[in-house]
N, C-alpha and C positions, 0 to 999 in steps of 0.2 A: 876366705870370704865368710862373713857371718851367715849363719843359717838359723831359721826358725821353723821352716817347713820340715816335715818328716818327724817331728816330735810325736811320740806316742800320745794318744788322747789322755788328757788330764795332767800331762807333764807340766804345762805352763802354770797351772794352778799350784802344783806342788812346788815349783821353783819360786813362785811369788811368795807362798807361805814360808818357804825356807829363808828367803831373803828378809822377810819381815820379822822372822824370829830373832834376828840380830838386833833390830831397832826399827822404830817407825820410819817410814819414808813416803815421799810423794811419788806419783807415777813415773816421772822421768828418772828419778833416782833409783827406782826399782829396776827399770829397764837397763840403766847404766851398770848397776851392781851385777845383774845377771850377765851382762856382756863382759864385765871385768872378771868375775869369778870363772867364766868359761873360756878365759884367754881369747876373747874376741871371736869365739866360735858360734855363739848363739846371740841372735839379735831379735829383740821383741819389738814389734811395730805397734804403734798406737792403736791400730785397728784390731789388734788381738789383745793388747794389754788392758785397755779400759773396759771392754766387755767382760773379761775375766775378773777384773776387780769388782764389777757390778755383781757378778755371780757370787763372789766371795762375801760381799756385803749382804746380799739377799739370803745367803745360807748362815749368816751370823759368824763366819769364820774370821772376818776382820771388822774393825770399826774405823770410821773416818772422821776427822776433825779438820777444820780450816786452820791453816798455819801460814806463816810468812816464810818464803824461801830465802836463801842466802842473797838472792838478787833483789829482794824486797817485794816480790810478787806474792799474791794470795794463792796458795796451793792447797789441795786436799791431801792431808797426811793420813796414811793408812797404818794401822797397827793390828797385830794378830791378837785374837781373843783366846781364852782357854779352850773353847770349842774348836777354834782353828788349829791350836796346838795338837789336839787329839786327831783332827783330820790329817794334819801333816804327818803324824806318826803312822797312821793307817796307810796313807798314800806312799810313804817311803817304804814301808814293809811290802806293799803290793808291787811297787816298782822294783825293789831288790829281788823279789821272787821271780819276776819276769826277766830281769837282767841275768840272774843266775841260770835260768832255764835256757835262755838264748846262748849264753856262754857255754853251757854244757853241750849244746848242739854244735856250735862252732868248733869246739875243741875235740869233738868225737872223731874217731878214725874210720 
């Protein structure tokens, strides 16, 4: 069953930035890519995704342009900015430190 609850704070922002590092995408495509890359373990709902995208826009970490989807609908396409790439690197480093610390505790005897 896909899960979004229980993600550490800031993880969704990091995942969105990571997906956008590959190529620009519209909101639904971002959610689908996260689901695909997590082997259907993470599901991002619209109620979480679009506020996170607004935060990314407000911080200058992504830019958005109107585009036409494969189905011919007008969609907002998001792309990561240089500032967003720096933020992604910082967030990945912070997340890795936290994951390493948790792993050390779990593997202790």
